[in-house]
VEXDREN-2710 file (C-alpha; in Angstrom, 1 decimal):
% VEXDREN-2710
k/r/px/py/pz
1/MET/-11.9/-34.4/-11.2
2/THR/-9.0/-34.2/-8.8
3/ASP/-8.9/-31.3/-6.4
4/PHE/-5.2/-30.6/-6.7
5/SER/-5.1/-27.9/-4.1
6/ALA/-6.4/-30.4/-1.5
7/LEU/-4.1/-33.2/-2.9
8/ILE/-1.0/-31.0/-2.5
9/THR/-2.0/-30.1/1.1
10/GLU/-2.6/-33.8/1.9
11/GLN/0.8/-34.7/0.5
12/PHE/2.6/-32.0/2.5
13/CYS/0.8/-33.3/5.6
14/ALA/2.0/-36.8/4.8
15/PHE/5.5/-35.5/4.6
16/ASP/5.1/-33.3/7.8
17/GLN/2.1/-33.9/10.1
18/ASN/2.5/-30.3/11.4
19/TYR/2.5/-28.8/7.9
20/VAL/-0.7/-26.7/8.2
21/MET/0.2/-25.3/11.6
22/GLN/3.7/-24.5/10.5
23/GLN/2.6/-22.9/7.2
24/GLU/0.1/-20.7/9.0
25/SER/2.7/-19.7/11.6
26/TYR/5.3/-18.7/9.0
27/ALA/2.7/-16.9/6.9
28/GLY/2.0/-14.8/9.9
29/LYS/5.7/-13.9/10.2
30/LEU/6.0/-13.1/6.5
31/ALA/3.0/-10.8/6.2
32/PRO/4.3/-7.8/8.3
33/LEU/7.7/-8.0/6.6
34/GLN/6.0/-7.8/3.2
35/ASP/4.0/-4.8/4.5
36/ARG/7.3/-3.1/5.5
37/LEU/8.7/-3.8/2.0
38/ILE/5.7/-2.3/0.3
39/ALA/5.9/0.8/2.4
40/ALA/9.6/1.2/1.5
41/GLN/8.9/0.7/-2.2
42/ASN/6.0/3.3/-2.0
43/ALA/8.5/5.7/-0.5
44/GLY/10.6/5.5/-3.7
45/ASN/13.1/2.8/-2.9
46/SER/13.6/0.0/-5.3
47/MET/14.4/-2.5/-2.5
48/ALA/15.7/-5.0/-5.1
49/ALA/17.5/-7.2/-2.5
50/SER/14.6/-7.3/-0.1
51/ASP/12.3/-8.0/-3.0
52/GLN/14.3/-11.0/-4.0
53/LYS/14.4/-12.3/-0.4
54/MET/10.6/-11.8/-0.1
55/ILE/9.9/-13.7/-3.4
56/GLU/12.1/-16.6/-2.3
57/SER/10.4/-16.6/1.2
58/LYS/7.0/-16.8/-0.5
59/TRP/8.3/-19.7/-2.6
60/LEU/9.6/-21.6/0.4
61/LEU/6.3/-21.0/2.2
62/LEU/4.0/-22.1/-0.6
63/TYR/6.1/-24.8/-2.4
64/THR/8.1/-26.5/0.4
65/ALA/8.0/-27.7/3.9
66/ASP/11.6/-26.6/4.6
67/TRP/10.9/-24.6/7.7
68/ASN/14.6/-24.2/8.7
69/THR/15.5/-22.6/5.4
70/LEU/12.4/-20.4/5.5
71/ASP/13.2/-19.3/9.0
72/ALA/16.7/-18.3/8.0
73/LYS/15.4/-16.5/4.8
74/LEU/12.9/-14.5/6.8
75/ALA/15.5/-13.4/9.2
76/ASP/17.7/-12.3/6.3
77/PHE/14.7/-10.6/4.7
78/SER/13.9/-8.7/7.9
79/LYS/17.5/-7.5/8.3
80/SER/17.7/-6.3/4.6
81/LEU/14.8/-4.0/5.2
82/ASP/17.0/-1.7/7.4
83/ASN/19.0/-0.6/4.4
84/PRO/17.1/1.0/1.5
85/ASP/20.3/1.3/-0.7
86/GLN/19.8/-1.8/-2.8
87/SER/20.4/-0.8/-6.4
88/TRP/23.4/-3.2/-6.5
89/ALA/20.9/-6.2/-6.4
90/GLU/19.5/-5.1/-9.8
91/LYS/22.7/-5.7/-11.7
92/GLN/24.1/-8.7/-13.6
93/VAL/26.5/-10.8/-11.5
94/PRO/30.0/-10.8/-13.0
95/SER/31.0/-14.3/-11.8
96/ASP/28.3/-16.3/-13.6
97/GLY/26.3/-13.8/-15.6
98/SER/23.1/-14.3/-13.6
99/TRP/20.6/-11.8/-12.1
100/GLY/19.1/-11.9/-8.7
101/PRO/22.1/-12.1/-6.4
102/CYS/20.0/-12.6/-3.3
103/TYR/18.3/-15.7/-4.7
104/ASP/19.5/-19.1/-3.6
105/GLN/17.2/-21.0/-5.9
106/TRP/18.6/-21.3/-9.5
107/PHE/15.2/-21.2/-11.2
108/LEU/14.6/-17.7/-9.6
109/LYS/17.8/-16.5/-11.1
110/VAL/16.5/-17.8/-14.5
111/ASP/13.3/-15.9/-14.0
112/ALA/15.2/-12.7/-13.1
113/MET/17.4/-13.1/-16.2
114/ILE/14.5/-13.2/-18.7
115/ASP/13.0/-10.0/-17.2
116/ALA/16.5/-8.4/-17.6
117/VAL/16.9/-9.7/-21.1
118/ASN/13.5/-8.2/-22.1
119/THR/14.7/-4.8/-20.8
120/LEU/18.1/-5.1/-22.5
121/ALA/16.5/-6.1/-25.8
122/ASP/14.2/-3.2/-25.7
123/ALA/17.2/-0.9/-25.1
124/GLY/19.4/-2.6/-27.7
125/GLN/22.1/-3.4/-25.2
126/ALA/24.1/-6.6/-24.9
127/PRO/24.7/-8.2/-21.5
128/GLU/28.0/-7.5/-19.9
129/TYR/28.9/-11.1/-18.9
130/PRO/28.4/-14.6/-20.3
131/PHE/25.4/-16.6/-19.1
132/LEU/27.5/-19.3/-17.4
133/PHE/24.7/-19.8/-14.8
134/MET/22.5/-21.4/-17.5
135/GLU/24.8/-24.5/-17.5
136/PRO/22.0/-26.8/-16.0
137/ILE/20.0/-26.4/-19.3
138/ALA/22.9/-25.4/-21.7
139/THR/22.4/-28.3/-24.2
140/PRO/19.2/-30.0/-25.5
141/ASP/20.0/-33.1/-23.5
142/LYS/20.6/-31.2/-20.3
143/MET/17.5/-29.1/-20.8
144/ILE/15.2/-32.1/-21.4
145/ALA/16.7/-33.9/-18.4
146/TRP/16.1/-30.9/-16.1
147/LEU/12.5/-30.5/-17.3
148/GLU/11.7/-34.2/-16.9
149/ASP/13.2/-34.1/-13.4
150/GLN/10.9/-31.1/-12.5
151/LYS/7.8/-32.2/-14.2
152/THR/6.6/-34.7/-11.5
153/SER/6.5/-33.8/-7.9
154/LYS/6.7/-36.4/-5.1
155/ILE/5.7/-34.1/-2.2
156/TYR/4.8/-36.9/0.2
157/ALA/8.4/-38.2/-0.1
158/ASP/10.5/-35.0/-0.2
159/GLY/8.2/-32.0/0.8
160/LEU/8.8/-30.2/-2.5
161/ASP/6.2/-29.0/-5.0
162/ARG/8.2/-28.6/-8.2
163/ARG/5.4/-26.7/-10.1
164/ASP/6.8/-23.2/-9.6
165/ALA/10.3/-24.0/-10.7
166/LEU/8.9/-25.8/-13.7
167/GLY/6.7/-22.9/-14.6
168/ALA/9.5/-20.3/-14.3
169/VAL/11.9/-22.2/-16.5
170/THR/9.4/-23.2/-19.2
171/ALA/8.1/-19.6/-19.4
172/THR/11.7/-18.5/-19.8
173/LEU/12.5/-21.2/-22.4
174/SER/9.3/-20.3/-24.3
175/GLN/10.3/-16.7/-24.5
176/MET/13.8/-17.6/-25.6
177/CYS/12.6/-20.0/-28.3
178/PHE/9.3/-18.4/-29.6
179/LYS/9.5/-14.7/-29.0
180/SER/11.4/-13.6/-32.2
181/GLU/13.0/-10.5/-30.6
182/ILE/14.2/-12.5/-27.6
183/ARG/15.4/-15.5/-29.7
184/ASP/17.3/-13.1/-32.0
185/TYR/18.8/-11.3/-28.9
186/PHE/20.1/-14.6/-27.5
187/GLN/21.5/-15.7/-30.8
188/THR/23.2/-12.3/-31.5
189/HIS/24.2/-10.9/-28.1
190/VAL/24.4/-13.7/-25.5
191/LYS/27.7/-15.5/-24.8
192/GLY/28.0/-18.6/-22.7
193/PHE/24.7/-20.1/-24.0
194/ASP/24.1/-21.4/-27.6
195/LEU/20.5/-21.2/-28.6
196/THR/20.6/-23.3/-31.7
197/GLU/17.7/-24.4/-34.0
198/ASP/18.3/-28.0/-32.7
199/TYR/17.8/-26.6/-29.1
200/ILE/14.5/-24.9/-30.1
201/THR/13.2/-28.0/-31.9
202/ALA/14.0/-30.2/-28.9
203/TYR/12.2/-27.9/-26.6
204/LYS/9.2/-27.6/-28.9
205/ASN/8.9/-31.3/-29.1
206/TRP/9.1/-31.7/-25.4
207/LEU/6.5/-29.1/-24.9
208/ASP/4.1/-30.7/-27.3
209/ASP/4.5/-34.1/-25.6
210/TRP/3.8/-32.4/-22.2
211/GLN/0.3/-31.1/-23.4
212/ASP/-2.4/-33.4/-22.0
213/ASP/-4.5/-34.9/-24.8
214/GLN/-7.7/-34.9/-22.7
215/SER/-7.8/-31.4/-21.3
216/GLY/-5.5/-29.6/-23.8
217/TYR/-3.7/-28.1/-20.8
218/TRP/-0.2/-28.2/-19.4
219/GLY/0.5/-28.6/-15.7
220/GLY/2.7/-30.2/-13.1
221/TRP/2.3/-33.9/-12.5
222/PHE/2.0/-35.3/-9.0
223/GLU/3.1/-38.8/-8.0
224/THR/0.9/-40.3/-5.3
225/PRO/1.4/-43.5/-3.2
226/ASP/-2.0/-44.9/-4.2
227/GLN/-3.2/-43.3/-7.4
228/GLY/-0.1/-43.3/-9.5
229/VAL/0.8/-40.0/-11.4
230/LEU/-1.9/-37.4/-11.6
231/LYS/-1.7/-34.6/-14.2
232/SER/-2.9/-31.1/-13.2
233/ASN/-4.6/-28.5/-15.4
234/ASP/-2.5/-25.4/-14.6
235/LEU/-3.9/-22.1/-15.9
236/SER/-0.6/-20.2/-15.6
237/LEU/1.6/-22.8/-17.2
238/THR/-1.0/-23.2/-20.0
239/PHE/-1.2/-19.5/-20.6
240/HIS/2.5/-19.1/-21.0
241/ASN/2.8/-22.1/-23.4
242/ILE/0.0/-20.7/-25.5
243/SER/0.9/-17.0/-25.4
244/TYR/4.6/-17.3/-26.2
245/GLN/3.7/-19.7/-29.1
246/HIS/1.2/-17.1/-30.3
247/GLY/-1.6/-19.5/-30.2
248/LYS/0.1/-22.1/-32.4
249/VAL/-0.9/-25.1/-30.3
250/ASP/-3.2/-28.1/-30.8
251/LEU/-6.5/-29.1/-29.0
252/TRP/-8.2/-25.7/-29.0
253/PRO/-11.7/-27.1/-28.3
254/GLU/-10.4/-29.0/-25.3
255/ILE/-8.5/-25.9/-24.1
256/PHE/-11.7/-23.8/-24.1
257/GLU/-13.7/-26.6/-22.5
258/THR/-11.2/-26.9/-19.7
259/THR/-10.8/-23.2/-19.2
260/LEU/-14.5/-22.7/-18.8
261/ALA/-14.8/-25.6/-16.5
262/ILE/-12.2/-24.4/-14.0
263/ARG/-13.6/-20.9/-13.6
264/ASP/-14.6/-21.3/-10.0
265/ASP/-11.6/-23.4/-8.9
266/ALA/-8.6/-22.1/-7.0
267/TYR/-5.5/-20.8/-8.8
268/PRO/-3.3/-22.2/-10.3
269/PHE/-5.9/-24.9/-11.1
270/GLY/-8.6/-22.4/-11.7
271/TRP/-9.3/-18.6/-12.1
272/LYS/-9.9/-17.7/-8.5
273/HIS/-7.6/-16.6/-5.6
274/ASN/-8.9/-16.6/-2.0
275/GLY/-12.4/-17.3/-3.4
276/ASP/-12.6/-14.4/-5.8
277/PHE/-11.4/-13.4/-9.2
278/ASN/-8.0/-11.9/-9.9
279/ASN/-6.9/-9.6/-12.7
280/HIS/-3.8/-11.5/-13.4
281/ASN/-5.8/-14.6/-14.1
282/ASN/-8.5/-12.6/-15.8
283/TYR/-5.9/-11.4/-18.2
284/ASP/-4.5/-14.9/-18.8
285/VAL/-8.0/-16.3/-19.5
286/THR/-9.0/-13.5/-21.9
287/LYS/-5.8/-13.8/-23.9
288/ILE/-6.2/-17.6/-24.1
289/PHE/-9.8/-17.1/-25.4
290/GLU/-8.7/-14.5/-28.0
291/LEU/-5.8/-16.6/-29.4
292/GLY/-8.1/-19.6/-29.9
293/TRP/-11.3/-17.7/-30.8
294/ASP/-11.5/-18.8/-34.4
295/LYS/-10.8/-22.4/-33.5
296/VAL/-14.0/-23.1/-31.6
297/ASP/-17.8/-23.0/-32.5
298/THR/-20.3/-20.3/-31.8
299/ASP/-21.7/-21.9/-28.6
300/THR/-18.3/-22.1/-27.1
301/GLN/-17.6/-18.5/-28.1
302/ASN/-20.8/-17.4/-26.4
303/ALA/-19.9/-19.2/-23.2
304/ALA/-16.5/-17.6/-23.2
305/SER/-18.0/-14.1/-23.9
306/LYS/-20.3/-14.5/-20.9
307/ASP/-17.4/-15.3/-18.6
308/ILE/-15.3/-12.4/-19.9
309/GLY/-18.2/-10.1/-19.2
310/LEU/-18.4/-11.5/-15.7
311/VAL/-14.8/-10.9/-14.8
312/LEU/-14.9/-7.5/-16.5
313/ASP/-17.7/-6.5/-14.2
314/TRP/-15.7/-7.8/-11.2
315/CYS/-12.6/-5.8/-12.3
316/LEU/-14.4/-2.5/-12.7
317/ASN/-16.6/-2.8/-9.5
318/LYS/-14.6/-4.9/-7.1
319/SER/-10.9/-4.6/-7.9
320/MET/-10.8/-0.8/-8.5
321/THR/-11.3/2.3/-6.4
322/PRO/-13.6/5.2/-7.7
323/ASP/-10.5/7.3/-8.4
324/GLY/-9.0/4.9/-10.9
325/GLY/-6.8/2.9/-8.5
326/PHE/-6.4/-0.9/-8.3
327/ILE/-6.6/-2.6/-4.9
328/ASP/-3.4/-4.5/-4.1
329/ASP/-3.5/-8.0/-2.9
330/PRO/-0.1/-8.8/-1.3
331/THR/-1.1/-12.5/-1.0
332/PHE/-0.9/-12.7/-4.8
333/TYR/1.1/-9.7/-6.1
334/ASN/4.7/-8.9/-5.2
335/SER/4.2/-5.2/-5.5
336/VAL/1.5/-2.5/-5.9
337/GLY/2.9/-1.9/-9.4
338/ALA/2.0/-5.5/-10.2
339/ALA/-1.6/-5.0/-9.2
340/TYR/-1.8/-2.0/-11.6
341/TYR/0.0/-3.9/-14.3
342/TYR/-2.3/-6.8/-14.4
343/GLY/-5.4/-4.7/-13.9
344/VAL/-4.4/-2.5/-16.9
345/SER/-3.4/-5.6/-18.9
346/PHE/-6.7/-7.3/-18.4
347/LEU/-8.8/-4.2/-19.3
348/ASP/-6.5/-3.7/-22.4
349/GLN/-6.8/-7.3/-23.4
350/ALA/-10.5/-7.2/-23.0
351/GLY/-10.6/-4.2/-25.4
352/TYR/-12.1/-1.9/-22.7
353/PHE/-10.0/1.1/-23.6
354/GLY/-10.6/0.9/-27.4
355/THR/-13.1/2.7/-29.6
356/THR/-14.0/-0.4/-31.6
357/ALA/-15.7/-3.6/-30.5
358/PRO/-13.3/-6.2/-29.1
359/PHE/-13.2/-9.8/-30.3
360/TRP/-15.7/-11.1/-27.7
361/THR/-18.6/-8.7/-27.9
362/ASP/-20.4/-6.6/-30.6
363/LYS/-19.9/-3.0/-29.2
364/PRO/-17.1/-0.9/-27.7
365/PHE/-17.2/0.5/-24.1
366/PRO/-17.8/4.3/-24.1
367/ASP/-16.4/4.7/-20.6
368/GLY/-13.1/3.1/-21.5
369/PRO/-11.0/6.0/-22.7
370/GLU/-12.1/8.1/-19.7
371/LEU/-11.1/5.3/-17.3
372/CYS/-7.8/4.9/-19.1
373/CYS/-6.9/8.6/-18.3
374/LYS/-8.2/8.3/-14.7
375/ILE/-5.8/5.3/-14.1
376/GLN/-2.9/7.3/-15.5
377/LYS/-3.6/10.2/-13.2
378/LYS/-4.0/7.9/-10.2
379/MET/-0.7/6.2/-10.9
380/LYS/1.1/9.6/-11.3
381/SER/-0.4/10.8/-8.0
382/GLU/0.9/7.8/-6.2
383/GLY/4.3/8.1/-7.8
384/LEU/4.4/4.5/-9.0
385/ASP/7.5/3.9/-11.0
386/ASP/8.7/0.4/-10.6
387/ASP/9.2/-1.8/-13.7
388/GLU/5.7/-3.2/-13.6
389/ALA/4.1/0.2/-13.0
390/LYS/6.1/1.6/-16.0
391/ALA/4.9/-1.2/-18.2
392/ALA/1.3/-0.5/-17.1
393/MET/1.7/3.1/-18.0
394/GLU/3.1/2.2/-21.4
395/LYS/0.0/0.2/-22.1
396/LEU/-2.3/3.0/-21.0
397/VAL/-0.5/5.5/-23.2
398/ASP/-0.6/3.2/-26.2
399/ALA/-4.4/2.7/-25.6
400/CYS/-5.5/6.3/-25.0
401/GLY/-2.5/8.6/-25.3
402/SER/-0.8/10.5/-22.5
403/CYS/-3.3/12.2/-20.3
404/SER/-2.4/15.4/-18.5
END
C-alpha cells in the first residue's frame, strides 16, 4: 500500500529541493500568529478577516510550495491582528455574491459560502446578492471540467496538491445536491446559479465514477513520473461523500475494510494526526460505520465496535480535561470552538450522551448525561460563542437539555 504522506513530501521535494526546510521555517512563523488569533477570539472578538487569512496561510503551507505568496499572506495576517473590528469580513460581497472577502483562493470562498448558506437556510433568509462567483462550476459541463482538472495532482511538476480544493468543492456540491434543505434553498432563493435536476444527476454520476472499486473510498489522485497515477484513500473526502448522500453509496464491505485498515495511518489517509487520534476523525469514522452498519457481516461489525470503543476511551481520557473541557490542537483545528464542536459531535455520534444503547454496543453509558452537562458548564465559563461553539452547544442541549 502506498504511503501517500511520504509520496506527497517526496513530490514536493522533487519540485523544490529545499521544501522540508522551507515548510518548517514557515510553520514556525505561522504558529505564533495563530496563537495571537486564538487569544483575540477568546477575548470575544470574531476576528473574521484574520481567521480567513490564517486559513489560507495554512493551506499555502500544507498544500503548496509557493513560499513568496505564503510570505506575503503571513505579513497580511500579522497586520490584520492589530485591528479587532472585523465583522465586515463576515458579510456577503455585493460585487460577486461570495463570502470570505479576505480569501484569494476561489475554493475557499466556495467553502465559506456553504457555511453561510446553512446559516441562512436555518434562519429562512434569502441571500442579498446573486452567486456570480460560482461561474467556474455554473453548468454541468463546467462543473465536471473543474472537478476533472482538480482530481489529479502533479506536485512534482507544479508544487500544488489539489486535494484540499477538491475536497472543499465536492463537500459543497454534495450539500447542494443531496441535503434536501440546502437543495431546496438553492432552487428557491439563490439567484445567479441554476441548480437543475440535470446538474444534480451529472454530479452524482461523476461522484459514482470517482469511487474506487477496490477500496470503496474516494480520494485525490497523484500523477507520478515513474508509477503512473496513484489513487489515495482519503478519510475526509470519503466521509463527506457518504454522509451527504445519507449512506446511499455502493461497496460498503470494501468501505469498512479500508476504514479499519487505515486506523493507525496519518490523516487524511488514516485516522491519526501527529501520531494520535483526533475527535474530528473519530466522528467521521463513527458516522461512516453507523451509516453502513446493516450492510456488513457480524465479524466486521465486531471489529468496528472494538475500534469505536478504542477512540471513545481516547476521547474521554486524553482529549478532555477533568472539568469537561476539550484540549485544543491548533495544528488541526482553526479555533477552540472547533475542538469543542468535534469532541461533542463524536460523543454524540457514538451515543455516549444517550440513555439507550447506541448502534455499536449493547448498553448505554451511565456517565454520559452528567458529562453532557459538565461540558455545557465548561463552555459557558469560557465564554465560547463562535459558530462552531454554538453548534456544539446546540448538540449538547438536544442530547441532555439545558443545564444550569
